[in-house]
MMTF fields as JSON, N, C-alpha, C and O atoms, coordinates in Angstrom:
{
  "mmtfVersion": "1.0.0",
  "mmtfProducer": "UNKNOWN",
  "numBonds": 519,
  "numAtoms": 520,
  "numGroups": 130,
  "numChains": 1,
  "numModels": 1,
  "chainsPerModel": [1],
  "groupsPerChain": [130],
  "chainIdList": ["A"],
  "bondAtomList": [4, 2, 8, 6, 12, 10, 16, 14, 20, 18, 24, 22, 28, 26, 32, 30, 36, 34, 40, 38, 44, 42, 48, 46, 52, 50, 56, 54, 60, 58, 64, 62, 68, 66, 72, 70, 76, 74, 80, 78, 84, 82, 88, 86, 92, 90, 96, 94, 100, 98, 104, 102, 108, 106, 112, 110, 116, 114, 120, 118, 124, 122, 128, 126, 132, 130, 136, 134, 140, 138, 144, 142, 148, 146, 152, 150, 156, 154, 160, 158, 164, 162, 168, 166, 172, 170, 176, 174, 180, 178, 184, 182, 188, 186, 192, 190, 196, 194, 200, 198, 204, 202, 208, 206, 212, 210, 216, 214, 220, 218, 224, 222, 228, 226, 232, 230, 236, 234, 240, 238, 244, 242, 248, 246, 252, 250, 256, 254, 260, 258, 264, 262, 268, 266, 272, 270, 276, 274, 280, 278, 284, 282, 288, 286, 292, 290, 296, 294, 300, 298, 304, 302, 308, 306, 312, 310, 316, 314, 320, 318, 324, 322, 328, 326, 332, 330, 336, 334, 340, 338, 344, 342, 348, 346, 352, 350, 356, 354, 360, 358, 364, 362, 368, 366, 372, 370, 376, 374, 380, 378, 384, 382, 388, 386, 392, 390, 396, 394, 400, 398, 404, 402, 408, 406, 412, 410, 416, 414, 420, 418, 424, 422, 428, 426, 432, 430, 436, 434, 440, 438, 444, 442, 448, 446, 452, 450, 456, 454, 460, 458, 464, 462, 468, 466, 472, 470, 476, 474, 480, 478, 484, 482, 488, 486, 492, 490, 496, 494, 500, 498, 504, 502, 508, 506, 512, 510, 516, 514],
  "bondOrderList": [1, 1, 1, 1, 1, 1, 1, 1, 1, 1, 1, 1, 1, 1, 1, 1, 1, 1, 1, 1, 1, 1, 1, 1, 1, 1, 1, 1, 1, 1, 1, 1, 1, 1, 1, 1, 1, 1, 1, 1, 1, 1, 1, 1, 1, 1, 1, 1, 1, 1, 1, 1, 1, 1, 1, 1, 1, 1, 1, 1, 1, 1, 1, 1, 1, 1, 1, 1, 1, 1, 1, 1, 1, 1, 1, 1, 1, 1, 1, 1, 1, 1, 1, 1, 1, 1, 1, 1, 1, 1, 1, 1, 1, 1, 1, 1, 1, 1, 1, 1, 1, 1, 1, 1, 1, 1, 1, 1, 1, 1, 1, 1, 1, 1, 1, 1, 1, 1, 1, 1, 1, 1, 1, 1, 1, 1, 1, 1, 1],
  "groupList": [{"groupName": "MET", "atomNameList": ["N", "CA", "C", "O"], "elementList": ["N", "C", "C", "O"], "formalChargeList": [0, 0, 0, 0], "bondAtomList": [1, 0, 2, 1, 3, 2], "bondOrderList": [1, 1, 2], "singleLetterCode": "M", "chemCompType": "L-PEPTIDE LINKING"}, {"groupName": "THR", "atomNameList": ["N", "CA", "C", "O"], "elementList": ["N", "C", "C", "O"], "formalChargeList": [0, 0, 0, 0], "bondAtomList": [1, 0, 2, 1, 3, 2], "bondOrderList": [1, 1, 2], "singleLetterCode": "T", "chemCompType": "L-PEPTIDE LINKING"}, {"groupName": "LEU", "atomNameList": ["N", "CA", "C", "O"], "elementList": ["N", "C", "C", "O"], "formalChargeList": [0, 0, 0, 0], "bondAtomList": [1, 0, 2, 1, 3, 2], "bondOrderList": [1, 1, 2], "singleLetterCode": "L", "chemCompType": "L-PEPTIDE LINKING"}, {"groupName": "ALA", "atomNameList": ["N", "CA", "C", "O"], "elementList": ["N", "C", "C", "O"], "formalChargeList": [0, 0, 0, 0], "bondAtomList": [1, 0, 2, 1, 3, 2], "bondOrderList": [1, 1, 2], "singleLetterCode": "A", "chemCompType": "L-PEPTIDE LINKING"}, {"groupName": "ASP", "atomNameList": ["N", "CA", "C", "O"], "elementList": ["N", "C", "C", "O"], "formalChargeList": [0, 0, 0, 0], "bondAtomList": [1, 0, 2, 1, 3, 2], "bondOrderList": [1, 1, 2], "singleLetterCode": "D", "chemCompType": "L-PEPTIDE LINKING"}, {"groupName": "GLN", "atomNameList": ["N", "CA", "C", "O"], "elementList": ["N", "C", "C", "O"], "formalChargeList": [0, 0, 0, 0], "bondAtomList": [1, 0, 2, 1, 3, 2], "bondOrderList": [1, 1, 2], "singleLetterCode": "Q", "chemCompType": "L-PEPTIDE LINKING"}, {"groupName": "TRP", "atomNameList": ["N", "CA", "C", "O"], "elementList": ["N", "C", "C", "O"], "formalChargeList": [0, 0, 0, 0], "bondAtomList": [1, 0, 2, 1, 3, 2], "bondOrderList": [1, 1, 2], "singleLetterCode": "W", "chemCompType": "L-PEPTIDE LINKING"}, {"groupName": "CYS", "atomNameList": ["N", "CA", "C", "O"], "elementList": ["N", "C", "C", "O"], "formalChargeList": [0, 0, 0, 0], "bondAtomList": [1, 0, 2, 1, 3, 2], "bondOrderList": [1, 1, 2], "singleLetterCode": "C", "chemCompType": "L-PEPTIDE LINKING"}, {"groupName": "PHE", "atomNameList": ["N", "CA", "C", "O"], "elementList": ["N", "C", "C", "O"], "formalChargeList": [0, 0, 0, 0], "bondAtomList": [1, 0, 2, 1, 3, 2], "bondOrderList": [1, 1, 2], "singleLetterCode": "F", "chemCompType": "L-PEPTIDE LINKING"}, {"groupName": "GLY", "atomNameList": ["N", "CA", "C", "O"], "elementList": ["N", "C", "C", "O"], "formalChargeList": [0, 0, 0, 0], "bondAtomList": [1, 0, 2, 1, 3, 2], "bondOrderList": [1, 1, 2], "singleLetterCode": "G", "chemCompType": "PEPTIDE LINKING"}, {"groupName": "PRO", "atomNameList": ["N", "CA", "C", "O"], "elementList": ["N", "C", "C", "O"], "formalChargeList": [0, 0, 0, 0], "bondAtomList": [1, 0, 2, 1, 3, 2], "bondOrderList": [1, 1, 2], "singleLetterCode": "P", "chemCompType": "L-PEPTIDE LINKING"}, {"groupName": "GLU", "atomNameList": ["N", "CA", "C", "O"], "elementList": ["N", "C", "C", "O"], "formalChargeList": [0, 0, 0, 0], "bondAtomList": [1, 0, 2, 1, 3, 2], "bondOrderList": [1, 1, 2], "singleLetterCode": "E", "chemCompType": "L-PEPTIDE LINKING"}, {"groupName": "ASN", "atomNameList": ["N", "CA", "C", "O"], "elementList": ["N", "C", "C", "O"], "formalChargeList": [0, 0, 0, 0], "bondAtomList": [1, 0, 2, 1, 3, 2], "bondOrderList": [1, 1, 2], "singleLetterCode": "N", "chemCompType": "L-PEPTIDE LINKING"}, {"groupName": "HIS", "atomNameList": ["N", "CA", "C", "O"], "elementList": ["N", "C", "C", "O"], "formalChargeList": [0, 0, 0, 0], "bondAtomList": [1, 0, 2, 1, 3, 2], "bondOrderList": [1, 1, 2], "singleLetterCode": "H", "chemCompType": "L-PEPTIDE LINKING"}, {"groupName": "TYR", "atomNameList": ["N", "CA", "C", "O"], "elementList": ["N", "C", "C", "O"], "formalChargeList": [0, 0, 0, 0], "bondAtomList": [1, 0, 2, 1, 3, 2], "bondOrderList": [1, 1, 2], "singleLetterCode": "Y", "chemCompType": "L-PEPTIDE LINKING"}, {"groupName": "ILE", "atomNameList": ["N", "CA", "C", "O"], "elementList": ["N", "C", "C", "O"], "formalChargeList": [0, 0, 0, 0], "bondAtomList": [1, 0, 2, 1, 3, 2], "bondOrderList": [1, 1, 2], "singleLetterCode": "I", "chemCompType": "L-PEPTIDE LINKING"}, {"groupName": "ARG", "atomNameList": ["N", "CA", "C", "O"], "elementList": ["N", "C", "C", "O"], "formalChargeList": [0, 0, 0, 0], "bondAtomList": [1, 0, 2, 1, 3, 2], "bondOrderList": [1, 1, 2], "singleLetterCode": "R", "chemCompType": "L-PEPTIDE LINKING"}, {"groupName": "SER", "atomNameList": ["N", "CA", "C", "O"], "elementList": ["N", "C", "C", "O"], "formalChargeList": [0, 0, 0, 0], "bondAtomList": [1, 0, 2, 1, 3, 2], "bondOrderList": [1, 1, 2], "singleLetterCode": "S", "chemCompType": "L-PEPTIDE LINKING"}, {"groupName": "VAL", "atomNameList": ["N", "CA", "C", "O"], "elementList": ["N", "C", "C", "O"], "formalChargeList": [0, 0, 0, 0], "bondAtomList": [1, 0, 2, 1, 3, 2], "bondOrderList": [1, 1, 2], "singleLetterCode": "V", "chemCompType": "L-PEPTIDE LINKING"}, {"groupName": "LYS", "atomNameList": ["N", "CA", "C", "O"], "elementList": ["N", "C", "C", "O"], "formalChargeList": [0, 0, 0, 0], "bondAtomList": [1, 0, 2, 1, 3, 2], "bondOrderList": [1, 1, 2], "singleLetterCode": "K", "chemCompType": "L-PEPTIDE LINKING"}],
  "groupTypeList": [0, 1, 2, 3, 4, 4, 5, 6, 7, 8, 3, 7, 9, 10, 11, 12, 10, 13, 9, 2, 13, 2, 3, 12, 8, 14, 8, 11, 4, 4, 5, 14, 15, 7, 13, 8, 1, 10, 5, 16, 13, 13, 5, 9, 6, 17, 9, 15, 1, 13, 9, 9, 15, 18, 3, 1, 2, 2, 4, 11, 15, 0, 1, 16, 0, 2, 17, 3, 19, 9, 15, 12, 3, 18, 1, 9, 11, 15, 1, 18, 16, 14, 13, 5, 10, 18, 8, 15, 9, 5, 3, 2, 1, 18, 16, 9, 6, 15, 12, 16, 19, 16, 9, 19, 2, 15, 11, 1, 11, 3, 11, 2, 11, 2, 1, 9, 9, 1, 18, 3, 3, 3, 3, 16, 9, 19, 8, 18, 5, 18],
  "groupIdList": [1, 2, 3, 4, 5, 6, 7, 8, 9, 10, 11, 12, 13, 14, 15, 16, 17, 18, 19, 20, 21, 22, 23, 24, 25, 26, 27, 28, 29, 30, 31, 32, 33, 34, 35, 36, 37, 38, 39, 40, 41, 42, 43, 44, 45, 46, 47, 48, 49, 50, 51, 52, 53, 54, 55, 56, 57, 58, 59, 60, 61, 62, 63, 64, 65, 66, 67, 68, 69, 70, 71, 72, 73, 74, 75, 76, 77, 78, 79, 80, 81, 82, 83, 84, 85, 86, 87, 88, 89, 90, 91, 92, 93, 94, 95, 96, 97, 98, 99, 100, 101, 102, 103, 104, 105, 106, 107, 108, 109, 110, 111, 112, 113, 114, 115, 116, 117, 118, 119, 120, 121, 122, 123, 124, 125, 126, 127, 128, 129, 130],
  "secStructList": [7, 7, 7, 7, 7, 7, 1, 7, 7, 6, 6, 6, 7, 6, 6, 7, 1, 1, 1, 7, 7, 7, 7, 7, 7, 3, 3, 3, 6, 6, 3, 3, 3, 3, 3, 3, 7, 7, 7, 4, 4, 4, 5, 1, 1, 6, 6, 5, 5, 7, 2, 2, 2, 2, 2, 2, 2, 2, 2, 2, 2, 2, 2, 2, 2, 2, 2, 2, 6, 6, 7, 7, 3, 3, 3, 3, 3, 3, 3, 3, 3, 3, 7, 1, 7, 7, 5, 6, 6, 7, 7, 3, 3, 3, 3, 3, 3, 3, 3, 3, 3, 3, 6, 6, 3, 3, 3, 3, 3, 3, 3, 3, 3, 7, 6, 6, 1, 7, 3, 3, 3, 3, 3, 3, 3, 3, 3, 3, 3, 7],
  "xCoordList": [-150.888, -151.636, -150.965, -149.752, -151.972, -152.134, -152.073, -153.187, -151.364, -151.812, -152.52, -152.36, -153.346, -154.424, -153.871, -153.389, -153.993, -153.732, -155.288, -155.427, -156.324, -157.369, -157.162, -158.171, -156.194, -155.683, -156.141, -156.354, -156.302, -156.75, -155.628, -156.037, -154.34, -153.151, -153.039, -153.272, -152.841, -152.554, -151.638, -151.999, -150.641, -149.268, -149.475, -149.444, -149.698, -149.789, -151.059, -150.99, -151.975, -153.262, -154.347, -154.896, -154.454, -154.898, -156.394, -156.892, -157.105, -158.522, -158.788, -159.927, -157.375, -157.804, -157.768, -156.786, -158.834, -158.992, -157.903, -157.259, -157.885, -157.026, -155.747, -154.961, -155.117, -153.791, -152.503, -152.792, -151.262, -150.316, -150.117, -149.486, -150.821, -150.93, -149.541, -149.432, -148.659, -146.959, -147.201, -148.061, -146.165, -146.277, -144.784, -144.013, -144.565, -143.399, -142.164, -141.113, -142.704, -141.339, -140.5, -140.848, -139.2, -138.325, -136.93, -136.593, -136.377, -134.714, -133.758, -133.701, -132.967, -131.563, -131.004, -131.555, -129.803, -129.115, -129.753, -130.611, -129.256, -129.866, -130.858, -130.798, -131.509, -131.927, -133.249, -133.177, -134.407, -135.685, -135.596, -134.885, -136.691, -136.784, -137.817, -138.201, -138.517, -139.611, -139.708, -139.188, -140.526, -140.307, -141.882, -142.918, -141.599, -142.906, -142.574, -141.556, -143.631, -143.379, -144.293, -145.433, -144.285, -145.433, -146.172, -145.566, -147.474, -148.841, -148.799, -148.344, -149.578, -149.84, -150.718, -150.7, -151.426, -152.628, -151.782, -152.294, -150.34, -149.208, -148.521, -147.53, -148.988, -147.929, -148.215, -149.413, -147.479, -147.847, -147.493, -148.432, -146.43, -146.134, -146.261, -145.901, -146.72, -146.727, -145.438, -144.263, -146.004, -144.719, -143.857, -142.851, -144.369, -143.339, -143.959, -144.926, -143.412, -144.032, -144.197, -143.192, -145.4, -145.637, -144.729, -144.349, -144.385, -142.928, -144.018, -143.663, -145.312, -145.849, -145.976, -146.332, -145.823, -146.166, -144.251, -144.117, -143.443, -141.988, -141.713, -141.072, -142.391, -142.253, -143.066, -142.692, -144.308, -145.136, -144.108, -144.1, -143.316, -142.53, -141.384, -141.01, -140.786, -139.817, -140.309, -139.997, -141.146, -141.871, -142.382, -142.19, -143.027, -143.383, -142.353, -142.514, -141.506, -140.355, -139.477, -139.035, -139.516, -139.037, -139.923, -139.599, -141.281, -142.258, -142.484, -142.524, -142.663, -142.947, -141.706, -141.911, -140.414, -139.149, -139.453, -139.676, -139.441, -139.57, -140.687, -140.603, -141.889, -143.219, -142.839, -143.249, -141.813, -141.226, -140.401, -140.342, -139.671, -138.757, -139.228, -138.469, -140.682, -141.862, -141.38, -141.403, -140.85, -141.242, -142.433, -142.679, -143.104, -144.297, -143.975, -143.586, -144.292, -143.56, -144.138, -144.394, -144.525, -144.975, -143.78, -142.684, -144.03, -143.152, -143.153, -144.286, -141.973, -142.169, -141.72, -142.107, -140.657, -140.263, -139.874, -139.727, -139.573, -139.146, -138.71, -139.468, -137.289, -136.73, -136.465, -135.735, -137.167, -136.681, -136.033, -136.011, -135.237, -133.877, -134.691, -134.666, -135.252, -134.843, -133.861, -133.621, -133.23, -132.141, -132.435, -131.652, -133.3, -133.699, -135.248, -135.83, -135.55, -137.114, -137.584, -136.909, -138.421, -138.75, -139.748, -140.837, -139.825, -140.53, -141.692, -141.464, -142.653, -144.084, -143.432, -142.952, -143.447, -143.287, -141.677, -141.042, -141.439, -139.868, -139.694, -139.929, -139.28, -139.15, -138.14, -136.945, -138.692, -138.23, -137.593, -138.029, -136.538, -136.255, -136.165, -135.163, -137.07, -137.32, -136.464, -136.748, -135.369, -134.735, -134.352, -133.801, -134.754, -134.877, -133.737, -133.417, -133.335, -132.292, -132.272, -132.247, -132.273, -132.033, -130.554, -129.558, -130.603, -129.223, -129.111, -128.179, -130.086, -129.535, -131.379, -132.486, -130.944, -132.084, -131.744, -131.004, -132.189, -131.9, -133.249, -134.109, -133.524, -134.842, -136.055, -136.158, -137.19, -138.251, -137.937, -138.691, -137.028, -136.624, -135.913, -134.977, -136.179, -135.461, -135.289, -136.099, -133.95, -133.57, -133.417, -132.77, -133.859, -133.654, -133.158, -132.911, -133.025, -132.587, -133.481, -133.766, -133.672, -134.349, -134.144, -134.278, -133.628, -133.348, -134.328, -134.759, -134.618, -135.545, -134.286, -133.638, -134.108, -133.406, -134.221, -135.341, -133.449, -133.893, -133.229, -132.519, -133.65, -132.993, -131.474, -131.243, -130.503, -128.919, -128.551, -127.348, -129.318, -128.573, -128.673, -128.048, -129.361, -129.05, -130.138, -131.256, -129.36, -130.521, -131.257, -130.685, -132.628, -133.622, -134.05, -134.271, -134.137, -134.563, -133.945, -133.704, -133.785, -133.44, -133.829, -134.343, -134.073, -134.801, -134.07, -133.581, -134.137, -134.183, -135.118, -135.618, -135.463, -136.398, -136.528, -135.666, -137.377, -137.385, -138.33, -139.266, -138.323, -139.784, -139.936, -139.022, -141.004, -141.12, -141.832, -142.911, -141.261, -142.21, -143.051, -142.894, -144.366, -145.261, -145.543, -146.515],
  "yCoordList": [253.941, 252.791, 251.773, 251.628, 251.034, 250.03, 248.561, 248.219, 247.754, 246.482, 245.466, 245.363, 244.817, 243.723, 242.513, 242.45, 241.473, 240.237, 239.342, 238.756, 239.305, 238.613, 237.051, 236.428, 236.471, 234.878, 234.141, 232.93, 235.263, 234.723, 234.981, 235.141, 235.07, 235.247, 234.134, 233.032, 234.027, 233.108, 232.516, 231.408, 232.79, 232.04, 231.236, 230.007, 232.115, 231.431, 231.673, 231.607, 231.873, 232.12, 230.601, 229.912, 230.4, 229.271, 229.254, 228.138, 230.108, 230.262, 230.193, 230.111, 230.234, 230.462, 228.795, 228.148, 228.157, 226.932, 226.537, 225.493, 227.583, 227.456, 227.713, 227.356, 228.14, 229.049, 227.474, 226.282, 228.07, 227.165, 226.646, 225.608, 227.596, 226.886, 227.093, 226.564, 227.718, 227.859, 228.253, 229.088, 227.453, 227.434, 226.885, 226.188, 227.378, 226.828, 227.577, 227.127, 229.056, 229.997, 229.944, 229.577, 230.326, 230.489, 231.174, 230.986, 231.841, 232.098, 231.254, 230.575, 231.131, 230.672, 231.472, 232.342, 232.118, 233.179, 234.462, 234.965, 234.972, 235.979, 235.292, 235.898, 234.315, 233.985, 233.511, 232.986, 233.463, 233.337, 232.184, 232.151, 230.875, 229.834, 229.197, 229.299, 228.537, 227.907, 226.643, 226.683, 225.487, 224.466, 224.123, 224.494, 223.175, 223.532, 222.334, 222.31, 221.522, 220.251, 220.568, 220.249, 221.13, 221.443, 220.123, 219.069, 220.127, 218.912, 219.356, 220.437, 218.035, 218.26, 219.302, 219.557, 219.947, 221.293, 222.588, 223.705, 222.337, 223.453, 223.511, 224.238, 222.666, 222.707, 223.202, 223.179, 223.594, 224.436, 223.18, 222.507, 223.031, 221.643, 220.555, 220.569, 219.507, 218.177, 217.972, 218.095, 217.608, 217.392, 218.419, 218.294, 219.359, 220.774, 221.673, 222.216, 221.983, 223.127, 224.354, 224.735, 225.187, 226.421, 227.611, 227.761, 228.406, 229.227, 230.033, 230.145, 230.577, 231.824, 231.184, 231.953, 230.036, 229.262, 229.502, 229.954, 229.298, 229.174, 230.894, 231.24, 231.681, 233.411, 233.741, 234.609, 233.011, 233.642, 232.784, 233.293, 231.523, 231.531, 232.166, 232.236, 232.614, 233.364, 234.894, 235.382, 235.457, 236.988, 236.637, 237.434, 235.312, 235.185, 235.339, 236.111, 234.777, 234.323, 235.909, 236.314, 236.497, 237.96, 238.82, 239.573, 238.769, 239.555, 239.288, 240.259, 237.762, 237.293, 237.548, 237.639, 237.615, 237.958, 239.584, 239.992, 240.202, 241.537, 241.812, 242.931, 241.176, 241.134, 240.637, 241.088, 239.425, 238.86, 239.81, 239.857, 240.683, 241.611, 243.049, 244.011, 243.059, 244.13, 245.416, 246.585, 244.818, 245.811, 245.615, 244.506, 246.536, 246.368, 247.249, 248.411, 246.232, 246.25, 245.73, 244.529, 246.455, 245.91, 245.646, 246.153, 244.687, 244.124, 245.388, 245.801, 246.301, 247.277, 246.705, 247.12, 245.463, 244.996, 243.985, 243.952, 242.673, 241.266, 240.877, 240.884, 240.502, 239.744, 238.398, 238.075, 237.319, 235.856, 235.446, 236.037, 234.397, 233.812, 232.344, 231.814, 231.601, 230.113, 229.682, 229.925, 228.765, 228.262, 226.311, 225.596, 226.026, 224.716, 223.943, 224.065, 223.456, 223.103, 222.473, 221.612, 222.881, 222.24, 221.319, 221.887, 219.973, 219.084, 218.658, 218.469, 218.615, 218.249, 217.166, 216.109, 217.462, 216.215, 216.575, 215.911, 217.367, 217.338, 218.614, 219.802, 218.119, 218.876, 220.063, 219.923, 221.109, 222.245, 222.999, 222.674, 224.061, 224.632, 226.409, 226.753, 227.395, 228.644, 229.474, 229.389, 230.244, 230.853, 232.643, 232.86, 233.499, 234.787, 235.712, 235.386, 236.798, 237.687, 238.911, 238.995, 239.931, 241.16, 241.542, 241.233, 242.343, 242.631, 244.462, 244.903, 245.212, 246.598, 247.352, 247.186, 247.997, 248.901, 250.401, 250.738, 251.381, 252.688, 253.267, 253.051, 254.054, 254.836, 253.695, 252.813, 253.861, 252.95, 251.921, 250.949, 251.898, 250.902, 250.043, 250.444, 248.55, 247.286, 246.529, 246.395, 246.073, 245.069, 244.03, 243.941, 242.806, 241.479, 240.42, 240.841, 239.036, 238.173, 236.939, 236.927, 236.028, 234.676, 233.782, 234.012, 232.206, 231.136, 230.055, 230.061, 229.113, 228.024, 226.873, 226.757, 226.371, 225.089, 223.637, 223.347, 222.998, 221.319, 220.585, 221.116, 219.577, 218.739, 218.573, 218.259, 218.87, 218.381, 219.815, 219.976, 220.841, 222.39, 223.024, 224.069, 222.533, 223.162, 224.068, 223.932, 225.278, 226.571, 226.235, 226.243, 225.948, 225.933, 227.319, 227.458, 228.149, 229.469, 230.638, 230.29, 231.985, 232.955, 233.892, 234.193, 235.138, 236.072, 237.49, 237.344, 239.077, 240.032, 240.971, 241.38, 241.432, 242.09, 243.169, 243.408, 244.318, 245.923, 245.9, 245.796, 246.041, 246.412, 248.034, 248.773, 248.244, 249.84, 249.659, 249.07, 250.134, 250.39, 251.01, 251.802, 250.768, 251.409, 251.797, 252.51],
  "zCoordList": [-6.775, -6.942, -6.21, -6.063, -5.735, -4.81, -5.204, -5.599, -5.24, -5.728, -4.504, -3.288, -5.48, -4.253, -4.868, -6.0, -3.944, -4.324, -4.047, -2.973, -5.023, -4.673, -4.878, -5.208, -4.752, -4.813, -6.054, -6.113, -7.318, -8.768, -9.707, -10.857, -9.573, -9.879, -11.161, -10.664, -12.246, -13.369, -12.721, -12.322, -12.463, -11.907, -10.62, -10.556, -9.559, -8.279, -7.83, -6.603, -8.102, -7.288, -6.627, -7.486, -5.807, -5.52, -5.643, -5.494, -5.848, -6.396, -7.758, -8.217, -8.673, -10.092, -10.46, -10.097, -11.166, -11.578, -12.602, -12.703, -13.273, -14.92, -14.385, -15.263, -13.417, -12.825, -13.02, -13.125, -13.004, -13.178, -11.628, -11.433, -10.234, -9.045, -8.252, -7.145, -8.692, -8.244, -6.996, -6.714, -5.842, -4.647, -4.1, -4.76, -2.712, -1.875, -2.514, -2.97, -2.382, -2.98, -2.009, -0.887, -2.32, -0.778, -1.534, -2.703, -0.729, -0.62, -0.504, 0.521, -1.341, -1.324, -1.141, -1.816, -0.428, -0.861, -1.094, -0.368, -2.197, -2.776, -4.259, -5.329, -4.155, -5.013, -4.672, -3.561, -5.126, -5.187, -6.123, -7.127, -5.538, -6.184, -6.041, -4.876, -6.696, -6.954, -8.102, -9.217, -7.532, -8.94, -9.246, -8.695, -10.462, -11.152, -12.527, -13.219, -12.616, -13.497, -14.685, -14.346, -16.11, -16.856, -17.045, -16.849, -17.423, -17.789, -18.812, -19.189, -19.694, -20.9, -21.206, -22.41, -20.599, -20.624, -20.684, -20.756, -20.644, -20.654, -21.871, -21.932, -23.163, -23.869, -25.302, -25.587, -26.154, -27.108, -28.436, -28.859, -28.854, -29.727, -29.075, -27.898, -29.559, -28.85, -28.021, -28.367, -26.773, -25.771, -25.235, -24.536, -25.64, -25.285, -24.812, -25.345, -23.599, -22.966, -23.681, -24.282, -23.775, -24.176, -23.858, -22.697, -24.749, -24.585, -23.523, -22.349, -23.935, -22.891, -21.741, -20.847, -21.383, -20.007, -19.402, -18.265, -19.912, -19.947, -19.341, -18.348, -20.262, -19.927, -18.766, -17.978, -18.592, -17.31, -15.975, -14.855, -16.236, -14.993, -14.744, -13.574, -15.544, -15.261, -14.649, -13.563, -15.667, -15.102, -13.318, -12.399, -13.172, -11.963, -10.954, -10.008, -11.076, -9.98, -9.499, -8.424, -10.914, -10.428, -9.868, -8.949, -10.453, -9.795, -8.264, -7.508, -7.677, -6.701, -5.366, -4.155, -6.122, -5.191, -4.916, -3.776, -5.735, -5.085, -4.414, -3.909, -4.146, -3.341, -1.963, -0.893, -2.195, -0.884, 0.011, 1.24, -1.09, -0.445, 0.011, 0.131, 0.264, 0.275, -0.559, -0.174, -2.041, -2.959, -3.811, -4.285, -4.004, -4.864, -6.042, -6.155, -6.919, -8.455, -9.449, -9.355, -10.708, -11.713, -12.685, -12.447, -14.009, -15.094, -15.768, -16.01, -16.231, -17.276, -18.488, -19.58, -18.304, -19.643, -19.041, -17.819, -20.104, -19.874, -21.292, -22.262, -21.32, -22.229, -21.963, -21.026, -22.949, -22.82, -23.498, -24.578, -23.378, -24.19, -24.498, -23.387, -25.225, -24.836, -25.78, -26.963, -24.632, -25.216, -25.576, -26.202, -25.173, -25.589, -25.24, -24.163, -25.945, -25.577, -23.905, -23.34, -23.498, -21.963, -22.147, -22.242, -22.246, -22.574, -21.261, -20.066, -21.828, -20.534, -19.434, -19.844, -18.176, -17.452, -16.797, -15.978, -17.215, -16.914, -15.635, -15.858, -14.421, -13.403, -13.493, -13.756, -13.272, -13.262, -12.159, -11.055, -12.151, -11.18, -11.535, -12.161, -11.192, -11.616, -10.126, -8.931, -10.817, -9.819, -10.531, -11.61, -9.716, -9.751, -8.649, -7.506, -9.343, -8.337, -8.696, -9.924, -8.16, -8.368, -8.722, -8.068, -9.992, -10.064, -9.639, -8.967, -10.109, -9.746, -9.416, -9.928, -8.55, -8.292, -8.233, -7.309, -9.109, -9.33, -9.152, -10.006, -8.006, -7.602, -7.678, -6.824, -9.1, -8.888, -9.799, -9.763, -10.588, -11.452, -10.881, -10.19, -11.021, -10.484, -11.891, -12.809, -11.754, -12.6, -12.257, -11.214, -12.848, -12.311, -13.472, -14.602, -13.142, -14.39, -13.223, -12.026, -14.385, -13.803, -14.914, -16.116, -14.029, -15.323, -14.744, -13.591, -15.724, -15.977, -16.032, -17.072, -15.322, -15.005, -15.127, -14.707, -15.706, -16.248, -14.636, -13.782, -14.681, -13.571, -14.252, -15.42, -13.2, -13.435, -13.893, -14.096, -14.084, -13.873, -15.248, -15.425, -16.205, -17.839, -17.63, -17.131, -18.274, -17.999, -19.491, -20.581, -19.244, -20.615, -21.204, -22.407, -20.465, -20.845, -19.558, -18.402, -20.073, -19.75, -19.566, -20.643, -18.515, -18.678, -17.753, -16.633, -18.621, -17.739, -17.76, -18.807, -16.478, -16.259, -15.92, -15.074, -16.171, -15.386, -15.207, -16.0, -13.523, -12.778, -12.206, -11.841, -12.244, -11.778, -10.379, -10.315, -9.353, -7.863, -8.268, -9.197, -7.563, -7.453, -6.09, -5.84]
}
C-alpha cells in the first residue's frame, strides 16, 4: 500500500475548507509538537471543544510524527483519556512521542496540554507500518 497526500487531510490539509488546518509542527527533543486554538465551530457542548476534535488532535500528532521520521504508518488503535474539558478559545499544545517499535507495530503516546502545562487529554496509539 502506498500512502498519498492530496492536501485534503481533515486535520492538516491546507486544501480542505472544513479542516482544522494544523500547521507549524516541530520536534523538541524526542517530542513532536503543534499548537491549536479551538474555535466555536469545533464545539460539542456550549463552550467546550468536541471530544472527537480532541481525539483527532491526538491522533494527528502521533501520525504526523511518524511521517516526519520517514515512517509510513496508519492508526491501528487509539485510546483517549479525557481528564478535563477543553474550552473554546484555549490555546493548546499537542505533543506526541514514540514509546516502542516492534517490527511493523509502533506504540506511541500523545498529550494535549492547556496553557500552564495541565494535561487535559492523553492518548496511546498503535500504528502499523505500511
